N, C-alpha and C positions, 0 to 999 in steps of 0.2 A: 287753716282751711276748715270749713264746717263739715260735719258728718255727711250731710247731703251731697256736698260737692265731692268729697272723697269717695263716697259710694258711687257717684256718677262717673268718676274718672275711668274705671275699667271699660265702660261702655263707649266713652268718647275716644279713648286711646287704647285699643285692644293690645294686650300684652301677650307675647308668645312665650312658650316654654324655652328655657335656655337651649341654645343650639350646641350640639356636641361636635365642635370643630375638629377634634382629634379623630372622631369616627369618620367624619367627612374626609379627612386627610387619608385615612386608611383605605376608604372605598373609592376615592375620586382622583388621587394624586396622579396615578399612571394615565388615566383617561384625560385629565387636564394637560399633562405633558404631551400626549399624542396630539391633542387638539391644537395646543400652542405651537408645536413643532410643525404641524401641517400648515397653519396660518403663516408662521414666521419663516419657515424653511431654515431654521437655525436652532440646533439643539441647546446651545448655551443660552441663547435668548429665551428659549422655551422654559428652561429651568428657572430663569429669573422671573418670568411671568408667573409660573406656578408659585414661587416663593412670595411674590407680591400679592397674588390672589389670596393666599392663606393669611398673609399679614393683614390685608384689608378685611377679610372675613372675620378675623379675630377682633379687629377694632370695631366692626360694624355689625357684629352678631345680634345686637339688640334691635337692629333695624329690620331683621328678617321677619316677615309676616307669613305664617303658614297658609293663610287664606289666599295668598297671591301666587302660590306655587310650591314646588318641592325644593328642599334645600339644595339638591344637586343642580337644578336649573338656575337657582339663585347664584350658586358658586360659578357656574359656567358664564353667567352674565358678568360677574366680576372679572373672570378670566378674559372674556372678550374685551372688556374695557381696558384691562392691563395690556393685552396684545395690541390694541389700537394705539394706546399710549406709546408702546415700544416702536410701532411703525412710524408714528409721528416724530418720535425722538430721532429716529434714523433719517427722517426726511427723504425716504426712498420709496415709500409706498410698499407694496408687497414684492417688488422686484429686487432680487439680490444679484450680485455679480457671478455667483456660482451656486450650484445646488449641493447641499451636503450629501455625502455618500449614505445611502440607506442600506445598512447591512442585511436587512430583511429581504431585500430584492436581489436575486442572484444576478451575476454578471451576464449580460446578453450573450457574450461569446460562449460561456459555459452552457447556457440554455441551448444554443444551437448544437453544440457538441454532444450534449446528453439527450437532445430531442425530448426534453421533458415538457409535456403539454401543460401541466399545472404551473410550472415555473414561467413559461412563456406568457400564460394568461395573467399571472400576478404582475409580471413586468409591464405588460400592456396596460393593465389597470393603473399601476403606479405612474406610468408615463402620462396616461390620459388625465389622471388627477392633477399631476404637476403642471400640465398644460392649461388647466382651468384658470379663469380669472380668480382673483382673491376671494370675492364674495361667494362664488360658486364652490370653491375649494373649502371655504368656511362651512357652508351648508353640509357638505359631505363629512367634514370632520365632526360637526355637531351631531349628525345622525349616526355615524358609524364608529367614530373614536369614542364618543361620549355616551352613545346609546340613548340620547334624548328622544322623546316623542315629538311629533310635529307641533303639538301644543307647547311643549317646553322650548323647542327651537323658536317658535313664534314669540314667546315671552323674552327669550334672550335677545333676539334681533329687533324686538319692538314692532312686529308685523302681525297680521292676522294668521290664525291657524290655517285657513284656506290658502292664503298667500304662501305660507311656508311649505305646505304640501304641494302646491302648484310649481313653485320654484324647484323643489326637490325632484319632482317628477320630470321636469324639463332637463335638469342636470343629469339625472340617471339615464334618461333616454339618450341624451347626447353621449354620455360615457359608453353606453352599450354599443352605439353606432361606431364610435371611434375604436373600441376594443374589437368588435367584429371585423372591422377593416384591417386591423393590425395583426390578427391571428390567422 
């Protein structure tokens, strides 16, 4: 290759600094697990999705382009694809035969006995989120479990930022109405 061609290569194919996948693991693994658990409704499958996500990230770290977004959003895009692969593998869609027990949500009978307003509200929110269709539940998970911005959510889902914001607004409005009626 000539010097001219070699000199032109960085402009034609921008290279990025090496990605610190270990640092991403430390900062994102719990959020990725919460996201995958919300989408799949299965903690064991969510653990597998997180493992697959980081395996793919390690293999594809050279493909990350900082100009296209943040590493965290890139990682959640990989996780989303891994979760979709898992749902396809099951051939069940997002529906499961049972919901896993969520230890973070108190038993409704205990809530009534203790008359704890905060506990009742948390349970109402959890039930409302569980009742959402998969795509809407995914939006909530991306926003609140992963802390992604609307622009980052848009990049993960392949939609416009405006569309992501509008969808999220509609879902949150619906959740508020359902929760108010339940409490």
